[in-house]
C-alpha positions in Angstrom: 12.5 -55.1 -26.4 14.1 -52.0 -27.9 10.6 -50.7 -28.9 9.3 -51.1 -25.3 12.2 -49.2 -23.9 11.8 -46.3 -26.4 8.1 -46.1 -25.8 8.4 -45.7 -22.0 10.1 -42.2 -22.1 7.5 -41.0 -24.6 4.7 -41.9 -22.2 6.6 -40.3 -19.3 7.2 -37.1 -21.3 3.5 -36.9 -22.2 2.6 -37.2 -18.6 5.1 -34.6 -17.6 3.9 -32.2 -20.2 0.3 -32.6 -19.0 1.2 -32.1 -15.4 3.6 -29.2 -16.1 0.9 -27.4 -18.0 -0.9 -26.9 -14.7 2.1 -26.1 -12.6 4.4 -24.3 -15.0 3.3 -20.8 -15.8 4.3 -18.5 -18.7 6.6 -15.6 -18.0 6.5 -13.1 -20.8 9.4 -10.8 -20.3 12.7 -9.9 -22.0 14.5 -9.5 -18.7 17.8 -11.4 -18.8 18.4 -14.4 -16.5 20.8 -13.9 -13.6 24.3 -15.5 -13.9 23.9 -17.4 -10.6 21.0 -18.9 -8.7 19.6 -16.9 -5.7 21.4 -17.4 -2.4 18.1 -18.1 -0.5 19.1 -16.9 3.0 20.0 -13.3 2.1 19.2 -11.8 -1.3 18.1 -8.8 -3.3 15.1 -9.9 -5.4 16.2 -10.5 -9.0 13.9 -8.5 -11.5 13.0 -11.8 -13.2 11.8 -13.3 -9.8 10.0 -10.1 -9.1 8.2 -10.3 -12.4 7.1 -13.8 -11.5 6.0 -12.7 -8.1 3.8 -10.0 -9.5 2.1 -12.6 -11.8 1.4 -14.7 -8.7 0.2 -11.7 -6.7 -2.2 -10.9 -9.5 -3.5 -14.5 -9.4 -4.0 -14.4 -5.6 -5.8 -11.1 -5.8 -8.1 -12.0 -8.7 -9.1 -15.5 -7.5 -9.8 -14.7 -3.9 -7.5 -17.6 -2.9 -6.7 -16.2 0.5 -10.4 -16.3 1.6 -9.7 -20.0 2.3 -7.0 -19.1 4.9 -8.6 -18.0 8.1 -6.8 -15.6 10.4 -3.4 -14.2 9.3 -1.5 -14.3 6.0 0.7 -16.8 4.2 4.2 -17.1 2.7 4.3 -17.7 -1.0 7.2 -18.4 -3.3 8.2 -18.4 -7.0 10.9 -20.3 -8.8 11.9 -19.1 -12.3 13.0 -22.1 -14.4 14.3 -22.8 -17.9 13.3 -25.8 -20.0 13.2 -26.9 -23.7 10.0 -27.0 -25.6 8.9 -29.7 -28.1 11.0 -28.1 -30.8 14.1 -28.0 -28.5 14.0 -24.2 -28.0 14.9 -22.8 -24.6 12.0 -21.4 -22.7 11.3 -19.8 -19.3 8.5 -20.1 -16.9 7.9 -20.1 -13.2 6.5 -22.4 -10.5 4.5 -21.2 -7.5 4.2 -22.6 -3.9 2.8 -21.7 -0.5 4.3 -22.7 2.8 2.6 -25.5 4.7 -1.1 -25.9 4.1 -3.5 -23.3 2.7 -7.0 -23.5 4.1 -6.1 -27.0 5.4 -5.3 -28.2 1.9 -2.1 -28.9 0.0 -3.7 -29.6 -3.5 -4.6 -26.2 -4.8 -4.3 -25.8 -8.5 -1.7 -23.4 -9.9 0.8 -24.5 -7.2 3.3 -27.3 -7.0 2.4 -30.3 -4.8 4.0 -31.1 -1.5 7.2 -33.1 -1.5 5.2 -35.8 0.2 1.4 -35.9 0.5 0.5 -36.8 4.0 -3.0 -35.5 3.7 -4.5 -38.6 1.9 -7.5 -39.7 4.1 -6.7 -43.4 3.7 -3.0 -43.0 3.9 -0.8 -44.3 6.7 -0.3 -40.8 8.2 -4.0 -39.9 8.4 -4.9 -43.4 9.7 -2.3 -43.3 12.4 -3.2 -39.7 13.2 -6.8 -40.7 13.8 -5.7 -43.5 16.1 -3.6 -41.0 18.1 -6.6 -38.7 18.3 -8.7 -41.6 19.6 -6.1 -42.2 22.4 -6.2 -38.4 23.1 -10.0 -38.6 23.6 -9.7 -41.6 25.9 -7.0 -39.9 28.0 -9.1 -36.8 28.2 -12.2 -38.8 29.3 -10.2 -40.4 32.1 -8.7 -37.1 33.3 -12.1 -35.5 33.4 -13.9 -38.5 35.0 -15.4 -37.3 38.4 -14.4 -40.5 40.2 -10.8 -40.2 38.9 -10.6 -36.6 39.9 -11.9 -37.4 43.4 -9.4 -40.1 43.9 -6.6 -37.8 42.7 -7.7 -35.1 45.2 -7.8 -37.7 48.0 -4.4 -39.0 47.1 -2.9 -35.5 47.0 -4.4 -34.8 50.4 -2.9 -38.1 51.8 0.5 -37.3 50.3 0.4 -33.8 51.9 -0.5 -35.3 55.3 2.2 -38.0 55.1 4.8 -35.4 53.9 3.9 -33.1 56.9 4.3 -36.0 59.3 7.7 -36.9 57.8 8.8 -33.3 58.1 7.6 -33.0 61.7 9.3 -36.2 62.7 12.5 -35.0 61.0 12.4 -31.9 63.3 12.2 -34.3 66.3 15.2 -36.3 64.9 17.3 -33.1 64.5 16.3 -31.9 68.0 17.2 -35.2 69.6 20.6 -35.2 67.8 21.2 -31.6 69.1 20.5 -32.8 72.6 22.8 -35.7 72.3 25.6 -33.6 70.9 25.2 -31.0 73.7 25.3 -33.8 76.3 28.6 -35.2 74.8 30.2 -31.8 74.7 29.1 -30.8 78.3 32.3 -32.3 79.8 30.3 -34.4 82.3 31.1 -38.1 82.2 28.7 -40.5 80.4 27.8 -43.9 81.9 27.7 -46.9 79.6 24.0 -47.1 80.0 23.5 -43.5 79.0 25.8 -44.0 75.9 23.9 -47.1 74.9 20.6 -45.3 75.3 21.8 -42.5 73.1 22.9 -44.9 70.4 19.5 -46.8 70.6 17.6 -43.5 70.4 19.6 -42.5 67.3 19.2 -45.8 65.6 15.4 -46.0 66.4 14.7 -42.5 65.1 16.7 -43.0 61.9 14.9 -46.3 61.3 11.5 -44.7 62.0 12.2 -41.8 59.6 13.1 -44.3 56.9 9.9 -46.3 57.6 7.7 -43.2 57.3 9.4 -42.1 54.1 8.9 -45.6 52.7 5.2 -45.6 53.8 4.8 -42.3 51.8 6.4 -43.8 48.8 4.3 -47.0 49.1 1.1 -44.9 49.3 2.1 -43.1 46.1 3.0 -46.3 44.4 -0.3 -47.9 45.4 -2.2 -45.0 44.0 -0.3 -45.1 40.7 -0.8 -48.9 40.5 -4.6 -48.7 41.2 -5.6 -45.5 39.4 -2.9 -44.3 37.0 -1.3 -47.4 35.4 -3.8 -47.5 32.6 -3.6 -43.7 32.0 0.1 -43.7 31.9 0.2 -46.7 29.6 -2.0 -44.7 27.2 0.2 -41.7 27.5 3.3 -43.8 26.8 1.5 -45.4 23.8 0.5 -42.0 22.5 4.1 -40.7 22.7 5.6 -43.8 21.1 3.0 -43.6 18.2 3.6 -39.9 17.7 7.4 -40.4 17.6 7.2 -43.3 15.2 4.8 -41.4 13.0 7.0 -38.4 12.9 10.0 -40.5 12.1 8.1 -42.3 9.3 7.0 -39.0 7.8 10.5 -37.5 7.8 11.8 -40.6 6.2 9.2 -40.3 3.5 10.5 -36.8 2.5 13.2 -37.7 0.1 14.9 -34.5 -1.1 16.7 -34.3 -4.5 19.5 -31.9 -5.5 20.8 -30.7 -8.8 23.3 -33.6 -8.9 20.5 -36.1 -8.8 21.3 -37.2 -5.2 18.4 -38.1 -2.9 18.4 -38.0 0.9 15.6 -38.1 3.4 15.1 -35.5 6.1 16.4 -37.6 8.9 19.7 -38.2 7.1 20.0 -34.5 6.2 19.4 -33.2 9.7 21.5 -35.9 11.3 24.5 -34.5 9.4 23.9 -30.8 9.8 22.3 -30.5 13.2 22.8 -33.9 14.8 19.1 -33.8 15.8 15.7 -34.8 14.4 14.1 -32.4 12.0 11.6 -29.8 13.4 7.9 -30.2 12.7 7.0 -28.9 9.3 10.4 -29.4 7.7 10.2 -29.9 4.0 6.9 -28.0 3.6 8.3 -24.5 3.1 8.2 -22.9 -0.3 11.8 -23.3 -1.4 12.1 -27.1 -0.9 8.7 -27.7 -2.6 9.7 -25.6 -5.6 13.2 -27.1 -6.0 11.9 -30.6 -5.6 9.3 -30.2 -8.3 11.9 -28.6 -10.7 14.3 -31.5 -10.2 11.7 -34.1 -10.6 10.5 -32.6 -13.9 14.0 -31.7 -15.3 13.5 -27.9 -15.1 16.6 -25.9 -14.5 16.2 -23.4 -11.5 17.2 -19.8 -12.5 16.2 -17.6 -9.5 13.6 -17.6 -6.7 11.9 -15.3 -4.2 9.5 -15.6 -1.3 7.0 -13.0 -0.2 4.3 -12.6 2.5 0.6 -12.0 1.7 -1.8 -10.6 4.2 -1.9 -9.6 7.8 1.1 -10.3 10.1 0.8 -13.0 12.7 0.5 -11.7 16.3 3.9 -13.1 17.3 6.0 -12.6 14.2 6.6 -9.5 12.1 5.6 -10.0 8.5 4.8 -7.2 6.0 2.3 -7.6 3.2 4.1 -8.1 -0.2 7.5 -7.9 1.4 10.2 -10.4 0.3 11.8 -12.7 2.9 14.7 -15.1 2.9 14.2 -18.8 3.6 14.0 -19.8 7.2 17.1 -21.2 8.8 16.0 -23.9 11.4 13.9 -25.8 8.8 15.4 -24.8 5.5 19.1 -24.3 6.0 20.1 -28.0 6.3 17.6 -29.0 3.5 18.6 -26.3 1.0 22.3 -26.9 1.8 21.7 -30.3 0.3 19.2 -29.3 -2.4 21.4 -26.5 -3.8 24.4 -28.8 -4.5 25.1 -28.9 -8.2 23.7 -25.4 -8.8 25.9 -22.3 -9.3 24.6 -20.3 -6.3 25.4 -16.7 -5.7 27.9 -16.1 -2.8 26.5 -15.4 0.7 26.4 -11.6 1.1 26.7 -11.9 4.9 30.1 -13.6 4.4 31.5 -10.5 2.8 32.9 -7.5 4.6 30.0 -5.1 5.3 31.5 -2.2 7.3 33.0 0.6 5.3 34.6 2.5 8.3 36.8 1.6 11.2 35.7 2.0 14.8 36.6 5.4 16.4 38.0 5.5 19.9 36.3 8.1 22.2 38.0 7.1 25.5 40.6 4.7 26.8 42.3 4.0 30.1 43.8 1.0 31.8 40.4 -0.6 32.5 37.9 0.4 29.8 37.7 1.4 26.1 34.7 3.4 24.7 34.4 3.3 20.9 32.0 4.4 18.2 31.3 1.2 16.2 30.4 1.5 12.5 27.4 -0.2 11.0 28.1 -3.7 9.5 30.8 -4.6 12.1 30.3 -7.3 14.7 30.7 -6.5 18.4 32.1 -9.9 19.3 33.3 -12.8 17.1 30.4 -14.4 15.3 29.5 -18.1 15.5 29.6 -19.9 12.1 26.9 -22.4 11.6 28.4 -25.9 11.3 28.9 -27.3 7.8 27.0 -24.5 6.1 28.1 -21.5 4.2 26.1 -19.1 6.4 29.0 -17.5 8.1 30.1 -14.0 9.0 33.8 -14.9 8.9 34.8 -12.0 6.7 33.5 -9.5 9.2 36.0 -8.8 11.9 34.6 -7.9 15.3 35.3 -4.9 17.4 37.0 -7.2 20.0 39.3 -8.7 17.3 40.0 -5.3 15.7 41.3 -3.7 19.0 43.1 -6.8 20.1 45.5 -6.2 17.3 46.2 -2.6 18.3 48.1 -0.8 21.0 45.9 1.5 23.1 47.0 4.1 25.6 46.0 4.2 29.2 45.6 7.9 30.1 42.6 8.9 28.0 44.9 9.3 24.9 44.8 6.7 22.2 47.7 5.5 20.1 48.4 2.8 17.7 48.2 1.8 14.1 45.1 3.3 12.4 43.9 5.2 15.5 44.3 8.9 15.7 45.4 10.2 19.0 43.0 12.3 21.2 44.3 14.7 23.7 41.0 16.5 24.5 37.8 15.2 26.2 34.7 14.5 24.0 32.1 17.2 23.9 29.4 16.1 26.3 26.9 18.9 25.7 23.6 17.9 24.2 20.5 20.1 24.0 18.1 17.1 23.7 19.3 14.9 26.5 21.2 16.2 29.5 22.0 15.0 33.0 19.4 16.4 35.4 19.8 17.0 39.1 23.5 16.2 39.3 26.9 17.4 38.3 27.8 16.7 34.6 30.2 13.8 34.3 33.7 14.4 33.2 36.3 12.5 31.1 38.1 10.2 33.5 41.9 10.0 33.1 43.6 7.5 35.3 47.4 7.8 36.0 49.7 5.3 34.5 51.0 4.3 37.9 47.6 3.4 39.1 47.5 0.9 42.0 45.2 -1.4 39.9 46.9 -3.9 37.6 45.9 -4.4 34.0 45.9 -7.4 31.6 46.8 -6.2 28.1 45.5 -9.6 26.7 42.0 -9.2 28.2 39.5 -7.3 26.0 35.7 -8.1 26.2 32.7 -6.1 25.1 30.6 -5.4 28.2 27.4 -5.3 26.1 26.6 -5.8 22.4 25.3 -3.9 19.4 23.8 -5.8 16.5 26.1 -6.0 13.5 23.9 -3.5 11.5 23.7 -1.0 14.4 26.3 1.7 14.9 27.3 3.7 17.9 28.7 3.6 21.4 30.2 0.4 22.7 32.1 -0.2 25.9 34.9 -2.8 26.2 36.5 -4.0 29.4 40.3 -4.4 29.6 40.4 -6.3 32.9 38.3 -9.1 34.3 37.4 -6.9 37.3 36.1 -4.1 35.0 34.2 -6.6 32.9 32.4 -8.2 35.8 31.4 -4.8 37.2 30.2 -3.4 33.8 28.2 -6.6 33.2 26.6 -6.1 36.6 25.6 -2.5 35.8 24.1 -3.4 32.4 22.2 -6.4 34.0 20.8 -4.4 36.8 19.8 -1.6 34.5 22.0 1.1 36.1 23.2 2.2 32.7 21.2 4.7 30.6 21.1 4.2 26.8 19.6 6.4 24.1 19.4 5.2 20.5 18.5 7.3 17.4 16.6 5.6 14.6 14.9 6.5 11.3 11.6 4.6 10.8 10.0 3.7 7.5 6.7 5.5 7.6 4.9 7.4 10.4 3.4 5.7 13.4 -0.3 5.9 12.9 -1.1 6.6 16.6 1.1 9.7 17.0 -0.5 13.2 17.3 1.0 16.0 15.3 1.4 19.6 16.3 2.6 21.3 19.5 1.3 21.6 23.0 0.5 17.9 23.6 0.7 17.2 27.3 3.2 14.4 28.1 5.1 13.2 31.1 8.8 14.1 31.5 10.8 11.7 33.6 14.2 12.3 35.1 15.7 8.9 35.3 19.4 8.8 36.0 20.9 11.0 33.4 18.2 11.0 30.7 15.2 13.3 30.1 12.6 11.1 28.6 9.1 11.7 27.4 5.9 9.6 27.2 2.2 9.9 27.5 0.8 10.8 30.9 -2.0 8.1 31.0 0.2 6.1 33.4 2.1 2.8 33.1 1.3 -0.7 34.3 2.9 -1.6 37.5 5.5 -3.9 36.0 6.7 -1.1 33.7 6.9 1.3 36.7 9.1 -1.2 38.6 11.4 -1.6 35.7 11.8 2.2 35.3 12.1 2.9 39.1 10.0 6.0 38.5 9.8 8.9 40.8 6.8 11.3 40.9 6.7 13.0 37.5 5.5 16.4 36.2 3.5 17.4 33.1 5.6 18.9 30.3 5.1 19.5 26.6 6.6 17.9 23.5 6.3 18.4 19.8 5.3 14.9 18.9 4.0 12.0 20.9 6.1 9.8 23.1 5.3 6.6 24.9 6.2 3.2 26.3 6.3 -0.2 24.5 6.0 -3.3 26.5 6.1 -6.5 24.4 7.8 -9.6 25.8 10.2 -11.3 23.4 11.5 -14.8 22.8 13.8 -16.3 20.2 12.0 -17.7 17.1 13.4 -21.2 17.2 12.1 -21.9 13.7 13.8 -18.8 12.2 16.9 -17.7 14.2 18.1 -15.1 14.8 14.7 -13.5 14.5 12.8 -12.8 17.7 9.0 -12.9 18.2 6.5 -11.5 20.6 5.2 -14.1 23.1 2.9 -12.8 25.8 3.0 -16.1 27.8 6.6 -17.3 27.6 8.5 -14.2 26.4 10.9 -12.2 28.6 9.8 -8.7 29.6 11.0 -6.1 27.2 10.4 -2.4 27.8 11.3 0.6 25.5 10.5 4.3 25.9 10.4 6.4 22.8 10.3 10.0 21.9 9.3 11.0 18.3 11.6 13.8 17.3 10.9 14.7 13.7 8.5 13.5 10.9 8.8 13.8 7.2 5.4 12.9 5.8 5.6 12.2 2.1 2.1 10.9 1.6 -0.8 11.6 3.9 -2.7 8.5 2.6 -1.1 5.5 4.2 -3.8 3.0 3.5 -2.5 -0.2 1.8 -4.6 -2.3 -0.5 -3.6 -6.0 -0.7 -3.3 -5.7 -4.4 -0.6 -3.0 -4.4 2.7 -2.3 -2.7 3.0 0.5 -0.2 4.2 3.6 -1.9 4.4 5.9 1.2 8.0 7.2 1.6 7.4 9.0 4.9 10.2 8.9 7.5 10.3 9.4 11.2 13.2 10.2 13.5 12.7 8.7 16.9 14.8 8.5 20.1 14.6 5.1 21.8 15.4 4.3 25.5 15.6 0.6 26.1 15.0 -0.3 29.8 15.8 -4.0 29.1 18.4 -5.5 26.9 16.6 -8.2 24.9 18.0 -9.4 21.5 16.6 -7.2 18.7 14.4 -5.4 21.2 14.3 -2.0 19.5 14.0 -3.5 16.1 11.0 -5.6 17.0 9.3 -2.9 19.1 9.5 -0.5 16.2 8.3 -2.9 13.6 5.6 -4.9 15.5 1.9 -3.8 14.9 1.5 -3.4 18.7 4.6 -1.3 18.9 5.3 1.7 16.6 4.2 -0.4 13.6 7.0 1.2 11.5 10.2 -0.8 11.0 13.6 0.8 11.2 14.8 1.9 7.7 17.1 -0.7 6.2 16.4 -3.4 8.8 17.2 -6.6 6.9 15.2 -8.8 9.3 12.1 -6.8 10.2 12.0 -4.0 7.7 10.3 -3.3 4.4 12.8 -1.1 2.6 16.4 -1.6 1.5 18.8 1.1 2.4 22.6 1.7 2.4 22.5 0.6 6.1 20.2 0.0 9.0 19.4 3.4 10.5 19.8 2.6 14.2 22.6 4.3 16.2 23.6 4.1 19.9 23.9 7.8 20.4 24.2 8.2 24.2 25.5 6.1 27.0 25.8 6.8 30.7 27.4 4.4 33.3 29.8 4.5 36.2 33.5 3.7 35.8 33.9 0.1 36.9 36.9 0.8 39.1 36.5 4.4 40.4 32.8 4.7 40.3 33.0 8.0 38.5 30.0 8.8 36.2 30.8 8.4 32.5 28.7 10.1 29.9 29.3 9.7 26.1 27.6 11.2 23.1 27.8 10.2 19.5 25.2 12.0 17.3 23.9 9.9 14.4 23.4 12.7 11.9 20.2 11.0 10.8 18.2 14.2 10.9 19.9 15.2 7.7 18.3 12.5 5.7 14.8 13.8 6.7 15.8 17.2 5.5 16.8 15.9 2.0 
């Protein structure tokens, strides 16, 4: 009995060694291991994980692996692990994974297997999937049957006729009631017979209206019984089978953690999101890698994920750029799987701004400030039961709620220097055209309008990593009016940004004909080929004249929608996205390398930078960041953009530099400037 027990682990160890030899790859480097495991949702790539990534990238490039993946690229991941060899010496190696399927397969050599293999042809998942596909074909055959289509058309025609008859009779009912009411109010005496007749008429017409409506419902019910019962039963069966199969699959994904605890996806998501898991949960790189490491007693050291290949049409992915784990699928899963590991702290939960907001203007109703990068505009929302929280970052609203602010254009209070002079509104690049320059508004302290010192709300928002002009309302009345102005696009905003690289479509040199538009208080440039009608309506364009600019300018129109699988990212969706329009004017270019071609075996080495002015005509979340980074936009992300960018920097180089609006109480034009100073980094 003792001998059989001791033999079992030996057999298991031999099996593990054989399997690990295919999945566990050597990592020959003297780089030290990090003290803590990678925080997967925001990280700088550890040199050890980068070395492992380069090994994997070499494998992909030399084997032609991606030829099996049709279309766009794929997310890959590496996990550096420690283990003891046969002599008991501590060794390091790495595991590799890809997200989802690769070329329709999940069994490629070199990579860890899926947490649960649902692709077995004779397995429950594939068998049920084939049954559901058969039902789909049966439903499609019915829906395309000529006799069925003819009966549907006849039924729709009948329903329209009956509906029209009901509506026409309802008009008669209303007219008869109007006549009766007028007769009663005429003042002339009513006989008993006339009163009885009016009651009979009312009762008859109401009953007849009910009868006609019931006849319409009966006709609809008869059609459904005769022609659609079988079809609907098939549709109900399909839905039930799909729901049951999805639930069965999620229950089959049993995720381990470093403590040895095991939970299925349904249980994990029930606790963290109170909902069912999204499709594809458990098939991303990080869960696959950690699951394999735990199963084979390998200690996770650090990890990284990178994109290989072309970017999808909707998302923004850069070749060989590292990305954090997605949130909608992986945040609940990894919150469970990382228990028992010493994980690095969340960088986003640490204070990120190094400066305090600067007040440019204050009166009883509004506050205009210059927000530093790394500071929230409004208090952030912490994700329930996770460590992904920006709680350490105080918002502009919270910051000023703690201070005393003057009401006559002069600011006072702890930490805020007093101003007694108006800001300088002069700007050679962007001026008010065709109207008197706006002035600093100073309301008297004895204004007839009341104020609420406890009320303070941002009228619009800037991303945490964006700096620049922000307007806060100090009364409900001011807030409502400012919100209206921003929503109706009566405000004019100009941003300054530094892009990583040079947009490939720009034309260098001078004397390029472009169109100059005077729109409110901004002087904007873009190409003169004309705009689509929806863009023209957004801009409220007047007839324009040909001017000249140093570099190209233009208009970006890419509709945006939230990426529900990877919030807070946004993606381009031509069908369901909300319209998003940005004008741009390229101001200065620092070309470091004329050859910008990128091979899929090397990283991009071009360090060119571009200074661009951006004029958003809509206010979608991350609009400027996506429009700059997307291949159909400027195809150059903003320098330091942590979500859509390619290069790390000391900050994200996006600044709200100019803002024009009308005072919410007096209607006076307000125009504020806050130069970014970004031009200096191009000169360095």
